N, CA, C and O atoms as a GROMACS GRO file, in nm:
protein
  648
    1MET      N    1   8.857  19.594  12.299
    1MET     CA    2   8.981  19.504  12.282
    1MET      C    3   8.933  19.419  12.184
    1MET      O    4   8.816  19.380  12.174
    2LYS      N    5   9.039  19.388  12.103
    2LYS     CA    6   9.039  19.285  11.981
    2LYS      C    7   9.036  19.155  12.033
    2LYS      O    8   9.088  19.121  12.140
    3HIS      N    9   8.970  19.078  11.949
    3HIS     CA   10   8.968  18.929  11.973
    3HIS      C   11   9.109  18.872  12.004
    3HIS      O   12   9.135  18.813  12.109
    4VAL      N   13   9.204  18.898  11.894
    4VAL     CA   14   9.342  18.850  11.915
    4VAL      C   15   9.416  18.896  12.049
    4VAL      O   16   9.513  18.835  12.094
    5GLU      N   17   9.370  18.990  12.100
    5GLU     CA   18   9.434  19.040  12.222
    5GLU      C   19   9.375  18.956  12.338
    5GLU      O   20   9.446  18.910  12.428
    6LYS      N   21   9.246  18.940  12.332
    6LYS     CA   22   9.178  18.828  12.415
    6LYS      C   23   9.248  18.670  12.404
    6LYS      O   24   9.278  18.606  12.505
    7ILE      N   25   9.264  18.626  12.286
    7ILE     CA   26   9.336  18.501  12.280
    7ILE      C   27   9.473  18.505  12.342
    7ILE      O   28   9.518  18.404  12.396
    8TRP      N   29   9.542  18.615  12.337
    8TRP     CA   30   9.668  18.631  12.378
    8TRP      C   31   9.664  18.630  12.536
    8TRP      O   32   9.752  18.581  12.608
    9ALA      N   33   9.550  18.690  12.576
    9ALA     CA   34   9.551  18.694  12.719
    9ALA      C   35   9.514  18.555  12.785
    9ALA      O   36   9.567  18.528  12.893
   10VAL      N   37   9.434  18.474  12.730
   10VAL     CA   38   9.391  18.348  12.740
   10VAL      C   39   9.514  18.256  12.758
   10VAL      O   40   9.529  18.188  12.859
   11LEU      N   41   9.616  18.259  12.638
   11LEU     CA   42   9.725  18.205  12.630
   11LEU      C   43   9.789  18.218  12.763
   11LEU      O   44   9.819  18.121  12.832
   12ARG      N   45   9.811  18.349  12.800
   12ARG     CA   46   9.888  18.394  12.897
   12ARG      C   47   9.843  18.322  13.040
   12ARG      O   48   9.933  18.290  13.118
   13LEU      N   49   9.735  18.301  13.067
   13LEU     CA   50   9.646  18.251  13.185
   13LEU      C   51   9.693  18.089  13.180
   13LEU      O   52   9.742  18.025  13.272
   14LEU      N   53   9.666  18.050  13.063
   14LEU     CA   54   9.686  17.893  13.042
   14LEU      C   55   9.832  17.859  13.079
   14LEU      O   56   9.861  17.763  13.150
   15PHE      N   57   9.914  17.940  13.030
   15PHE     CA   58  10.055  17.902  13.054
   15PHE      C   59  10.108  17.964  13.204
   15PHE      O   60  10.204  17.919  13.266
   16GLY      N   61  10.037  18.057  13.240
   16GLY     CA   62  10.076  18.064  13.379
   16GLY      C   63  10.022  17.970  13.481
   16GLY      O   64  10.082  17.950  13.587
   17TRP      N   65   9.909  17.912  13.451
   17TRP     CA   66   9.859  17.802  13.529
   17TRP      C   67   9.954  17.671  13.535
   17TRP      O   68   9.987  17.604  13.632
   18THR      N   69   9.989  17.655  13.387
   18THR     CA   70  10.098  17.526  13.371
   18THR      C   71  10.202  17.536  13.463
   18THR      O   72  10.227  17.451  13.548
   19PHE      N   73  10.275  17.664  13.439
   19PHE     CA   74  10.387  17.667  13.533
   19PHE      C   75  10.373  17.685  13.674
   19PHE      O   76  10.458  17.636  13.747
   20LEU      N   77  10.269  17.755  13.725
   20LEU     CA   78  10.235  17.735  13.872
   20LEU      C   79  10.199  17.595  13.905
   20LEU      O   80  10.240  17.553  14.013
   21TRP      N   81  10.126  17.514  13.826
   21TRP     CA   82  10.092  17.398  13.855
   21TRP      C   83  10.196  17.309  13.884
   21TRP      O   84  10.195  17.234  13.981
   22ALA      N   85  10.296  17.318  13.791
   22ALA     CA   86  10.424  17.234  13.781
   22ALA      C   87  10.498  17.254  13.898
   22ALA      O   88  10.547  17.158  13.958
   23PHE      N   89  10.513  17.387  13.943
   23PHE     CA   90  10.562  17.449  14.088
   23PHE      C   91  10.514  17.356  14.192
   23PHE      O   92  10.583  17.285  14.264
   24THR      N   93  10.375  17.366  14.190
   24THR     CA   94  10.299  17.315  14.315
   24THR      C   95  10.326  17.172  14.340
   24THR      O   96  10.350  17.124  14.450
   25ASP      N   97  10.317  17.097  14.206
   25ASP     CA   98  10.316  16.951  14.215
   25ASP      C   99  10.452  16.914  14.249
   25ASP      O  100  10.466  16.808  14.311
   26LYS      N  101  10.565  16.989  14.215
   26LYS     CA  102  10.708  16.943  14.260
   26LYS      C  103  10.729  16.976  14.392
   26LYS      O  104  10.808  16.912  14.460
   27VAL      N  105  10.660  17.080  14.441
   27VAL     CA  106  10.681  17.113  14.596
   27VAL      C  107  10.618  17.009  14.670
   27VAL      O  108  10.683  16.954  14.759
   28PHE      N  109  10.500  16.974  14.645
   28PHE     CA  110  10.393  16.899  14.744
   28PHE      C  111  10.416  16.752  14.702
   28PHE      O  112  10.411  16.670  14.794
   29GLY      N  113  10.438  16.709  14.588
   29GLY     CA  114  10.435  16.576  14.539
   29GLY      C  115  10.283  16.553  14.532
   29GLY      O  116  10.244  16.480  14.624
   30LEU      N  117  10.208  16.585  14.466
   30LEU     CA  118  10.081  16.564  14.430
   30LEU      C  119  10.033  16.454  14.375
   30LEU      O  120   9.913  16.429  14.386
   31GLY      N  121  10.104  16.384  14.318
   31GLY     CA  122  10.095  16.268  14.247
   31GLY      C  123  10.059  16.284  14.098
   31GLY      O  124   9.990  16.199  14.041
   32PHE      N  125  10.099  16.378  14.043
   32PHE     CA  126  10.082  16.394  13.893
   32PHE      C  127  10.238  16.379  13.824
   32PHE      O  128  10.273  16.267  13.786
   33ALA      N  129  10.323  16.486  13.812
   33ALA     CA  130  10.444  16.456  13.768
   33ALA      C  131  10.541  16.419  13.872
   33ALA      O  132  10.650  16.372  13.841
   34THR      N  133  10.499  16.441  14.013
   34THR     CA  134  10.579  16.420  14.124
   34THR      C  135  10.501  16.321  14.202
   34THR      O  136  10.380  16.335  14.215
   35GLU      N  137  10.561  16.226  14.252
   35GLU     CA  138  10.479  16.103  14.317
   35GLU      C  139  10.470  16.163  14.479
   35GLU      O  140  10.554  16.236  14.532
   36PRO      N  141  10.362  16.119  14.532
   36PRO     CA  142  10.337  16.157  14.677
   36PRO      C  143  10.476  16.110  14.760
   36PRO      O  144  10.547  16.011  14.746
   37GLY      N  145  10.484  16.204  14.838
   37GLY     CA  146  10.616  16.172  14.931
   37GLY      C  147  10.726  16.202  14.881
   37GLY      O  148  10.823  16.192  14.956
   38LYS      N  149  10.749  16.246  14.748
   38LYS     CA  150  10.868  16.286  14.693
   38LYS      C  151  10.883  16.430  14.642
   38LYS      O  152  10.957  16.469  14.552
   39GLY      N  153  10.798  16.501  14.717
   39GLY     CA  154  10.797  16.656  14.687
   39GLY      C  155  10.899  16.728  14.747
   39GLY      O  156  10.955  16.686  14.848
   40TRP      N  157  10.931  16.841  14.690
   40TRP     CA  158  11.028  16.912  14.747
   40TRP      C  159  11.054  16.950  14.903
   40TRP      O  160  11.156  16.948  14.971
   41ILE      N  161  10.902  16.988  14.936
   41ILE     CA  162  10.893  16.978  15.104
   41ILE      C  163  10.934  16.859  15.157
   41ILE      O  164  10.980  16.866  15.271
   42ASP      N  165  10.930  16.747  15.103
   42ASP     CA  166  10.946  16.612  15.160
   42ASP      C  167  11.106  16.569  15.167
   42ASP      O  168  11.156  16.480  15.236
   43GLY      N  169  11.172  16.661  15.071
   43GLY     CA  170  11.329  16.623  15.077
   43GLY      C  171  11.344  16.586  14.937
   43GLY      O  172  11.461  16.580  14.898
   44GLY      N  173  11.257  16.560  14.857
   44GLY     CA  174  11.278  16.528  14.724
   44GLY      C  175  11.342  16.610  14.642
   44GLY      O  176  11.338  16.726  14.681
   45SER      N  177  11.414  16.590  14.519
   45SER     CA  178  11.453  16.676  14.405
   45SER      C  179  11.360  16.721  14.322
   45SER      O  180  11.288  16.636  14.270
   46PRO      N  181  11.343  16.826  14.296
   46PRO     CA  182  11.266  16.859  14.152
   46PRO      C  183  11.350  16.844  14.036
   46PRO      O  184  11.294  16.840  13.927
   47THR      N  185  11.460  16.836  14.040
   47THR     CA  186  11.542  16.812  13.895
   47THR      C  187  11.632  16.715  13.900
   47THR      O  188  11.698  16.696  13.798
   48TYR      N  189  11.658  16.633  14.017
   48TYR     CA  190  11.768  16.514  13.992
   48TYR      C  191  11.719  16.387  13.892
   48TYR      O  192  11.789  16.331  13.808
   49GLY      N  193  11.604  16.364  13.921
   49GLY     CA  194  11.555  16.249  13.831
   49GLY      C  195  11.566  16.273  13.686
   49GLY      O  196  11.621  16.188  13.616
   50PHE      N  197  11.509  16.404  13.623
   50PHE     CA  198  11.529  16.418  13.515
   50PHE      C  199  11.666  16.461  13.446
   50PHE      O  200  11.704  16.430  13.333
   51LEU      N  201  11.735  16.546  13.546
   51LEU     CA  202  11.858  16.568  13.484
   51LEU      C  203  11.958  16.458  13.471
   51LEU      O  204  12.040  16.446  13.380
   52GLN      N  205  11.942  16.385  13.568
   52GLN     CA  206  12.021  16.232  13.588
   52GLN      C  207  12.000  16.134  13.453
   52GLN      O  208  12.091  16.096  13.379
   53PHE      N  209  11.867  16.104  13.441
   53PHE     CA  210  11.832  16.002  13.382
   53PHE      C  211  11.751  16.020  13.245
   53PHE      O  212  11.756  15.927  13.165
   54ALA      N  213  11.677  16.137  13.214
   54ALA     CA  214  11.605  16.162  13.109
   54ALA      C  215  11.658  16.257  13.033
   54ALA      O  216  11.577  16.308  12.956
   55THR      N  217  11.787  16.306  13.028
   55THR     CA  218  11.831  16.382  12.931
   55THR      C  219  11.905  16.290  12.827
   55THR      O  220  11.940  16.174  12.847
   56LYS      N  221  11.920  16.356  12.724
   56LYS     CA  222  11.958  16.277  12.596
   56LYS      C  223  12.041  16.384  12.488
   56LYS      O  224  12.035  16.506  12.498
   57GLY      N  225  12.106  16.323  12.399
   57GLY     CA  226  12.178  16.384  12.291
   57GLY      C  227  12.308  16.458  12.334
   57GLY      O  228  12.369  16.428  12.437
   58PRO      N  229  12.355  16.570  12.239
   58PRO     CA  230  12.478  16.595  12.269
   58PRO      C  231  12.492  16.695  12.386
   58PRO      O  232  12.606  16.738  12.407
   59PHE      N  233  12.406  16.731  12.454
   59PHE     CA  234  12.405  16.802  12.580
   59PHE      C  235  12.380  16.726  12.713
   59PHE      O  236  12.387  16.779  12.824
   60ALA      N  237  12.354  16.609  12.694
   60ALA     CA  238  12.333  16.529  12.796
   60ALA      C  239  12.418  16.532  12.913
   60ALA      O  240  12.374  16.534  13.028
   61GLU      N  241  12.523  16.533  12.887
   61GLU     CA  242  12.654  16.512  12.987
   61GLU      C  243  12.664  16.636  13.060
   61GLU      O  244  12.708  16.630  13.175
   62PHE      N  245  12.628  16.756  13.006
   62PHE     CA  246  12.625  16.888  13.074
   62PHE      C  247  12.503  16.899  13.168
   62PHE      O  248  12.510  16.948  13.281
   63TYR      N  249  12.386  16.849  13.111
   63TYR     CA  250  12.271  16.856  13.221
   63TYR      C  251  12.270  16.748  13.334
   63TYR      O  252  12.207  16.754  13.440
   64GLN      N  253  12.353  16.647  13.291
   64GLN     CA  254  12.371  16.531  13.417
   64GLN      C  255  12.452  16.596  13.508
   64GLN      O  256  12.432  16.587  13.629
   65SER      N  257  12.569  16.677  13.447
   65SER     CA  258  12.663  16.733  13.556
   65SER      C  259  12.592  16.831  13.659
   65SER      O  260  12.649  16.867  13.763
   66LEU      N  261  12.454  16.874  13.621
   66LEU     CA  262  12.392  16.974  13.701
   66LEU      C  263  12.283  16.914  13.800
   66LEU      O  264  12.219  16.981  13.881
   67SER      N  265  12.272  16.766  13.780
   67SER     CA  266  12.184  16.696  13.874
   67SER      C  267  12.244  16.694  14.035
   67SER      O  268  12.361  16.664  14.058
   68GLY      N  269  12.168  16.722  14.119
   68GLY     CA  270  12.185  16.715  14.255
   68GLY      C  271  12.232  16.869  14.301
   68GLY      O  272  12.254  16.893  14.420
   69SER      N  273  12.246  16.968  14.198
   69SER     CA  274  12.304  17.070  14.268
   69SER      C  275  12.178  17.161  14.336
   69SER      O  276  12.071  17.173  14.277
   70VAL      N  277  12.198  17.210  14.437
   70VAL     CA  278  12.091  17.278  14.507
   70VAL      C  279  12.069  17.417  14.446
   70VAL      O  280  11.957  17.467  14.448
   71VAL      N  281  12.167  17.475  14.397
   71VAL     CA  282  12.130  17.597  14.326
   71VAL      C  283  12.071  17.594  14.190
   71VAL      O  284  12.024  17.693  14.136
   72VAL      N  285  12.075  17.466  14.133
   72VAL     CA  286  12.006  17.456  14.003
   72VAL      C  287  11.859  17.420  14.027
   72VAL      O  288  11.770  17.455  13.950
   73GLU      N  289  11.838  17.341  14.148
   73GLU     CA  290  11.695  17.311  14.200
   73GLU      C  291  11.630  17.462  14.237
   73GLU      O  292  11.520  17.493  14.192
   74TRP      N  293  11.697  17.544  14.311
   74TRP     CA  294  11.623  17.667  14.358
   74TRP      C  295  11.600  17.750  14.224
   74TRP      O  296  11.497  17.814  14.208
   75LEU      N  297  11.701  17.746  14.131
   75LEU     CA  298  11.676  17.840  14.013
   75LEU      C  299  11.545  17.792  13.935
   75LEU      O  300  11.457  17.869  13.894
   76PHE      N  301  11.546  17.640  13.920
   76PHE     CA  302  11.439  17.598  13.857
   76PHE      C  303  11.317  17.618  13.914
   76PHE      O  304  11.218  17.654  13.850
   77MET      N  305  11.319  17.595  14.056
   77MET     CA  306  11.179  17.614  14.127
   77MET      C  307  11.123  17.755  14.127
   77MET      O  308  11.004  17.781  14.113
   78LEU      N  309  11.219  17.843  14.143
   78LEU     CA  310  11.189  17.982  14.154
   78LEU      C  311  11.151  18.024  14.015
   78LEU      O  312  11.054  18.099  14.007
   79GLY      N  313  11.220  17.984  13.890
   79GLY     CA  314  11.173  18.017  13.775
   79GLY      C  315  11.022  17.959  13.755
   79GLY      O  316  10.939  18.035  13.705
   80LEU      N  317  10.989  17.847  13.786
   80LEU     CA  318  10.856  17.774  13.757
   80LEU      C  319  10.754  17.871  13.830
   80LEU      O  320  10.650  17.901  13.771
   81LEU      N  321  10.782  17.920  13.958
   81LEU     CA  322  10.695  18.016  14.046
   81LEU      C  323  10.692  18.138  13.948
   81LEU      O  324  10.588  18.168  13.890
   82PHE      N  325  10.810  18.206  13.932
   82PHE     CA  326  10.801  18.338  13.886
   82PHE      C  327  10.744  18.333  13.745
   82PHE      O  328  10.688  18.439  13.719
   83VAL      N  329  10.741  18.254  13.657
   83VAL     CA  330  10.673  18.246  13.504
   83VAL      C  331  10.510  18.219  13.562
   83VAL      O  332  10.411  18.281  13.520
   84GLY      N  333  10.510  18.136  13.643
   84GLY     CA  334  10.341  18.123  13.688
   84GLY      C  335  10.274  18.253  13.713
   84GLY      O  336  10.182  18.308  13.653
   85VAL      N  337  10.355  18.294  13.833
   85VAL     CA  338  10.292  18.417  13.904
   85VAL      C  339  10.269  18.546  13.822
   85VAL      O  340  10.170  18.618  13.827
   86THR      N  341  10.380  18.561  13.747
   86THR     CA  342  10.375  18.681  13.657
   86THR      C  343  10.270  18.684  13.539
   86THR      O  344  10.207  18.786  13.509
   87LEU      N  345  10.257  18.551  13.468
   87LEU     CA  346  10.163  18.533  13.359
   87LEU      C  347  10.025  18.544  13.423
   87LEU      O  348   9.942  18.622  13.377
   88LEU      N  349   9.996  18.458  13.537
   88LEU     CA  350   9.871  18.465  13.595
   88LEU      C  351   9.821  18.584  13.647
   88LEU      O  352   9.699  18.594  13.660
   89LEU      N  353   9.902  18.687  13.684
   89LEU     CA  354   9.863  18.824  13.751
   89LEU      C  355   9.863  18.910  13.624
   89LEU      O  356   9.778  18.999  13.618
   90GLY      N  357   9.950  18.894  13.521
   90GLY     CA  358   9.965  18.997  13.424
   90GLY      C  359  10.023  19.101  13.445
   90GLY      O  360   9.995  19.206  13.387
   91ILE      N  361  10.147  19.083  13.563
   91ILE     CA  362  10.253  19.182  13.577
   91ILE      C  363  10.375  19.117  13.570
   91ILE      O  364  10.398  18.999  13.597
   92MET      N  365  10.468  19.222  13.524
   92MET     CA  366  10.601  19.170  13.451
   92MET      C  367  10.599  19.057  13.357
   92MET      O  368  10.685  18.970  13.350
   93VAL      N  369  10.501  19.066  13.290
   93VAL     CA  370  10.473  18.962  13.170
   93VAL      C  371  10.582  18.927  13.094
   93VAL      O  372  10.609  18.810  13.069
   94LYS      N  373  10.671  19.056  13.042
   94LYS     CA  374  10.776  19.045  12.959
   94LYS      C  375  10.892  18.980  13.019
   94LYS      O  376  10.965  18.917  12.942
   95LEU      N  377  10.922  18.983  13.136
   95LEU     CA  378  11.000  18.901  13.222
   95LEU      C  379  10.980  18.764  13.246
   95LEU      O  380  11.072  18.682  13.244
   96GLY      N  381  10.837  18.732  13.273
   96GLY     CA  382  10.796  18.625  13.280
   96GLY      C  383  10.812  18.536  13.168
   96GLY      O  384  10.866  18.425  13.176
   97ALA      N  385  10.763  18.590  13.058
   97ALA     CA  386  10.762  18.525  12.897
   97ALA      C  387  10.919  18.503  12.879
   97ALA      O  388  10.948  18.400  12.818
   98LEU      N  389  11.020  18.580  12.919
   98LEU     CA  390  11.145  18.545  12.875
   98LEU      C  391  11.208  18.421  12.961
   98LEU      O  392  11.287  18.339  12.914
   99ALA      N  393  11.158  18.422  13.102
   99ALA     CA  394  11.205  18.320  13.175
   99ALA      C  395  11.108  18.176  13.112
   99ALA      O  396  11.146  18.061  13.093
  100GLY      N  397  11.018  18.218  13.097
  100GLY     CA  398  10.940  18.074  13.035
  100GLY      C  399  11.011  18.032  12.892
  100GLY      O  400  11.033  17.913  12.867
  101MET      N  401  11.036  18.106  12.827
  101MET     CA  402  11.107  18.090  12.707
  101MET      C  403  11.244  18.012  12.727
  101MET      O  404  11.272  17.917  12.654
  102ALA      N  405  11.325  18.056  12.826
  102ALA     CA  406  11.449  18.027  12.841
  102ALA      C  407  11.434  17.850  12.922
  102ALA      O  408  11.512  17.760  12.893
  103LEU      N  409  11.336  17.836  13.009
  103LEU     CA  410  11.311  17.719  13.060
  103LEU      C  411  11.250  17.614  12.936
  103LEU      O  412  11.286  17.496  12.931
  104TYR      N  413  11.172  17.661  12.855
  104TYR     CA  414  11.140  17.564  12.735
  104TYR      C  415  11.248  17.538  12.638
  104TYR      O  416  11.249  17.435  12.570
  105LEU      N  417  11.338  17.627  12.631
  105LEU     CA  418  11.448  17.600  12.533
  105LEU      C  419  11.546  17.520  12.606
  105LEU      O  420  11.613  17.439  12.541
  106SER      N  421  11.565  17.534  12.747
  106SER     CA  422  11.656  17.424  12.814
  106SER      C  423  11.592  17.302  12.820
  106SER      O  424  11.671  17.208  12.832
  107PHE      N  425  11.456  17.264  12.815
  107PHE     CA  426  11.402  17.149  12.821
  107PHE      C  427  11.430  17.091  12.685
  107PHE      O  428  11.480  16.978  12.679
  108TYR      N  429  11.403  17.162  12.568
  108TYR     CA  430  11.455  17.109  12.449
  108TYR      C  431  11.554  17.061  12.442
  108TYR      O  432  11.561  16.941  12.412
  109THR      N  433  11.676  17.145  12.471
  109THR     CA  434  11.807  17.102  12.460
  109THR      C  435  11.838  16.992  12.560
  109THR      O  436  11.923  16.913  12.520
  110ALA      N  437  11.800  16.973  12.653
  110ALA     CA  438  11.828  16.851  12.740
  110ALA      C  439  11.782  16.724  12.697
  110ALA      O  440  11.834  16.620  12.737
  111GLY      N  441  11.676  16.728  12.607
  111GLY     CA  442  11.646  16.618  12.537
  111GLY      C  443  11.654  16.608  12.395
  111GLY      O  444  11.563  16.557  12.330
  112PHE      N  445  11.753  16.650  12.343
  112PHE     CA  446  11.795  16.708  12.206
  112PHE      C  447  11.811  16.560  12.120
  112PHE      O  448  11.924  16.514  12.105
  113ILE      N  449  11.718  16.502  12.077
  113ILE     CA  450  11.725  16.398  11.975
  113ILE      C  451  11.585  16.460  11.896
  113ILE      O  452  11.493  16.530  11.939
  114PRO      N  453  11.616  16.399  11.754
  114PRO     CA  454  11.487  16.422  11.687
  114PRO      C  455  11.352  16.361  11.728
  114PRO      O  456  11.325  16.241  11.732
  115PRO      N  457  11.273  16.466  11.757
  115PRO     CA  458  11.131  16.414  11.814
  115PRO      C  459  11.076  16.313  11.747
  115PRO      O  460  11.111  16.279  11.634
  116GLU      N  461  10.988  16.260  11.814
  116GLU     CA  462  10.912  16.139  11.738
  116GLU      C  463  10.877  16.157  11.593
  116GLU      O  464  10.929  16.096  11.499
  117HIS      N  465  10.777  16.252  11.587
  117HIS     CA  466  10.704  16.286  11.474
  117HIS      C  467  10.736  16.381  11.381
  117HIS      O  468  10.665  16.397  11.282
  118ASN      N  469  10.866  16.465  11.408
  118ASN     CA  470  10.930  16.561  11.337
  118ASN      C  471  11.074  16.563  11.382
  118ASN      O  472  11.112  16.551  11.498
  119PRO      N  473  11.150  16.578  11.274
  119PRO     CA  474  11.269  16.597  11.319
  119PRO      C  475  11.342  16.724  11.382
  119PRO      O  476  11.453  16.719  11.435
  120PHE      N  477  11.273  16.827  11.369
  120PHE     CA  478  11.309  16.953  11.427
  120PHE      C  479  11.235  17.013  11.542
  120PHE      O  480  11.290  17.059  11.641
  121ILE      N  481  11.111  17.010  11.521
  121ILE     CA  482  11.011  17.081  11.617
  121ILE      C  483  10.931  17.000  11.702
  121ILE      O  484  10.871  16.904  11.655
  122ASP      N  485  10.924  17.032  11.835
  122ASP     CA  486  10.847  16.965  11.932
  122ASP      C  487  10.778  17.072  12.002
  122ASP      O  488  10.793  17.187  11.961
  123GLU      N  489  10.698  17.046  12.108
  123GLU     CA  490  10.625  17.112  12.183
  123GLU      C  491  10.704  17.228  12.246
  123GLU      O  492  10.655  17.341  12.245
  124HIS      N  493  10.824  17.205  12.301
  124HIS     CA  494  10.892  17.286  12.382
  124HIS      C  495  10.940  17.406  12.281
  124HIS      O  496  10.954  17.517  12.332
  125ILE      N  497  10.964  17.392  12.148
  125ILE     CA  498  10.980  17.484  12.053
  125ILE      C  499  10.856  17.565  12.044
  125ILE      O  500  10.863  17.688  12.058
  126ILE      N  501  10.744  17.505  12.021
  126ILE     CA  502  10.612  17.567  11.997
  126ILE      C  503  10.591  17.656  12.116
  126ILE      O  504  10.563  17.774  12.098
  127ASN      N  505  10.603  17.607  12.231
  127ASN     CA  506  10.566  17.688  12.350
  127ASN      C  507  10.662  17.822  12.365
  127ASN      O  508  10.621  17.934  12.395
  128ALA      N  509  10.796  17.786  12.338
  128ALA     CA  510  10.904  17.910  12.332
  128ALA      C  511  10.851  18.017  12.250
  128ALA      O  512  10.864  18.136  12.276
  129VAL      N  513  10.784  17.966  12.138
  129VAL     CA  514  10.742  18.065  12.035
  129VAL      C  515  10.626  18.138  12.098
  129VAL      O  516  10.606  18.256  12.069
  130ILE      N  517  10.554  18.077  12.180
  130ILE     CA  518  10.431  18.141  12.196
  130ILE      C  519  10.486  18.232  12.339
  130ILE      O  520  10.430  18.340  12.362
  131MET      N  521  10.574  18.193  12.413
  131MET     CA  522  10.628  18.294  12.524
  131MET      C  523  10.684  18.411  12.446
  131MET      O  524  10.671  18.524  12.492
  132LEU      N  525  10.755  18.385  12.314
  132LEU     CA  526  10.793  18.522  12.262
  132LEU      C  527  10.683  18.597  12.228
  132LEU      O  528  10.687  18.715  12.262
  133GLY      N  529  10.562  18.550  12.157
  133GLY     CA  530  10.450  18.607  12.138
  133GLY      C  531  10.389  18.680  12.270
  133GLY      O  532  10.338  18.791  12.252
  134LEU      N  533  10.391  18.634  12.382
  134LEU     CA  534  10.351  18.701  12.510
  134LEU      C  535  10.466  18.790  12.546
  134LEU      O  536  10.435  18.866  12.638
  135PHE      N  537  10.583  18.804  12.505
  135PHE     CA  538  10.684  18.891  12.523
  135PHE      C  539  10.647  19.011  12.433
  135PHE      O  540  10.674  19.125  12.472
  136VAL      N  541  10.584  18.991  12.312
  136VAL     CA  542  10.605  19.104  12.226
  136VAL      C  543  10.457  19.161  12.270
  136VAL      O  544  10.451  19.281  12.296
  137THR      N  545  10.347  19.086  12.280
  137THR     CA  546  10.212  19.155  12.280
  137THR      C  547  10.182  19.184  12.417
  137THR      O  548  10.111  19.284  12.429
  138VAL      N  549  10.212  19.129  12.520
  138VAL     CA  550  10.209  19.177  12.661
  138VAL      C  551  10.069  19.205  12.703
  138VAL      O  552  10.026  19.316  12.736
  139PRO      N  553   9.987  19.068  12.698
  139PRO     CA  554   9.846  19.092  12.724
  139PRO      C  555   9.815  19.078  12.835
  139PRO      O  556   9.782  18.964  12.868
  140SER      N  557   9.811  19.183  12.933
  140SER     CA  558   9.813  19.194  13.069
  140SER      C  559   9.713  19.252  13.154
  140SER      O  560   9.696  19.244  13.275
  141GLU      N  561   9.627  19.336  13.031
  141GLU     CA  562   9.508  19.406  13.101
  141GLU      C  563   9.400  19.339  13.103
  141GLU      O  564   9.332  19.344  13.206
  142PHE      N  565   9.356  19.261  12.994
  142PHE     CA  566   9.256  19.166  13.001
  142PHE      C  567   9.268  19.029  13.094
  142PHE      O  568   9.355  18.943  13.076
  143LEU      N  569   9.170  19.025  13.194
  143LEU     CA  570   9.194  18.930  13.302
  143LEU      C  571   9.334  18.923  13.345
  143LEU      O  572   9.407  18.825  13.332
  144GLY      N  573   9.371  19.053  13.405
  144GLY     CA  574   9.497  19.067  13.461
  144GLY      C  575   9.519  19.203  13.528
  144GLY      O  576   9.435  19.291  13.507
  145LEU      N  577   9.627  19.228  13.608
  145LEU     CA  578   9.658  19.364  13.686
  145LEU      C  579   9.736  19.431  13.612
  145LEU      O  580   9.813  19.511  13.665
  146GLY      N  581   9.734  19.412  13.470
  146GLY     CA  582   9.848  19.507  13.397
  146GLY      C  583   9.818  19.649  13.382
  146GLY      O  584   9.906  19.734  13.368
  147LYS      N  585   9.693  19.673  13.386
  147LYS     CA  586   9.655  19.818  13.375
  147LYS      C  587   9.714  19.904  13.496
  147LYS      O  588   9.787  20.002  13.480
  148SER      N  589   9.678  19.858  13.604
  148SER     CA  590   9.726  19.927  13.740
  148SER      C  591   9.878  19.912  13.751
  148SER      O  592   9.952  20.004  13.785
  149TRP      N  593   9.915  19.798  13.721
  149TRP     CA  594  10.071  19.756  13.735
  149TRP      C  595  10.142  19.866  13.646
  149TRP      O  596  10.235  19.932  13.691
  150LYS      N  597  10.088  19.882  13.505
  150LYS     CA  598  10.179  19.989  13.432
  150LYS      C  599  10.182  20.119  13.489
  150LYS      O  600  10.271  20.200  13.465
  151ARG      N  601  10.084  20.139  13.566
  151ARG     CA  602  10.075  20.288  13.628
  151ARG      C  603  10.176  20.327  13.754
  151ARG      O  604  10.186  20.440  13.800
  152GLN      N  605  10.239  20.226  13.794
  152GLN     CA  606  10.326  20.228  13.901
  152GLN      C  607  10.461  20.298  13.867
  152GLN      O  608  10.525  20.256  13.770
  153ALA      N  609  10.503  20.390  13.932
  153ALA     CA  610  10.625  20.472  13.899
  153ALA      C  611  10.749  20.383  13.861
  153ALA      O  612  10.808  20.414  13.758
  154LEU      N  613  10.791  20.286  13.928
  154LEU     CA  614  10.882  20.185  13.886
  154LEU      C  615  10.862  20.124  13.757
  154LEU      O  616  10.956  20.088  13.686
  155VAL      N  617  10.746  20.114  13.728
  155VAL     CA  618  10.712  20.033  13.596
  155VAL      C  619  10.727  20.144  13.504
  155VAL      O  620  10.777  20.117  13.395
  156ARG      N  621  10.698  20.249  13.523
  156ARG     CA  622  10.690  20.366  13.409
  156ARG      C  623  10.833  20.390  13.375
  156ARG      O  624  10.870  20.399  13.258
  157ARG      N  625  10.922  20.401  13.487
  157ARG     CA  626  11.068  20.420  13.483
  157ARG      C  627  11.139  20.305  13.414
  157ARG      O  628  11.227  20.327  13.330
  158TYR      N  629  11.102  20.184  13.447
  158TYR     CA  630  11.167  20.082  13.394
  158TYR      C  631  11.072  19.985  13.311
  158TYR      O  632  11.012  19.890  13.362
  159ARG      N  633  11.065  20.016  13.194
  159ARG     CA  634  10.963  19.957  13.104
  159ARG      C  635  10.987  19.806  13.085
  159ARG      O  636  10.897  19.734  13.043
  160CYS      N  637  11.091  19.764  13.112
  160CYS     CA  638  11.099  19.619  13.104
  160CYS      C  639  11.032  19.528  13.206
  160CYS      O  640  11.033  19.406  13.192
  161LEU      N  641  10.976  19.587  13.305
  161LEU     CA  642  10.891  19.554  13.405
  161LEU      C  643  10.756  19.524  13.381
  161LEU      O  644  10.679  19.470  13.460
  162VAL      N  645  10.732  19.563  13.262
  162VAL     CA  646  10.574  19.578  13.218
  162VAL      C  647  10.549  19.417  13.199
  162VAL      O  648  10.439  19.376  13.164
   0.00000   0.00000   0.00000
C-alpha cells in the first residue's frame, strides 16, 4: 500500500470520528458543542439554535425557516451518524463522503459571509474538498472493513455502495 493511500485512510478515520463525535455530543449533551441537559435525548434541538441565530448572509432567511423542523433535525442527525459510521468502518465510503460534502457545503452557505481571514475559502470548503478526495480514492481497506465489504454481492452489483 502506498503512503498516499494510508494518508487518505487516516483522513477517513479522522473525519469519521469528527462526525460521529458531533452526533454523540448532540444526542447526549456532553458539554462540548452541546450543553449538558440540552442533548437531543433530553428534548433539546440539535439544529434550532444554529439555524435560528447563527445563520448569516443571503441564505439566512432560508435556513432560519428550517429551524424547529423535526424532519430537518432527523435528517441532520442521521446524516452525522451515517457519515461517521461509514467513514470509520470503511463501508459505503462513497455515499458517506457525498453526505459529508453536502453537510459541509450547507454549513458554508448557512454562514455565507466572507470568512474572517479569506474572502472566499474557509474550513468548510476545504473539508468538502477532502470529502471529494475520499469519494474519489475510497480509502476503505487500510484500517477499515472495505476489503470484505467490496466482496458482498450487493456491493458488487451496486458499485455506488463501495
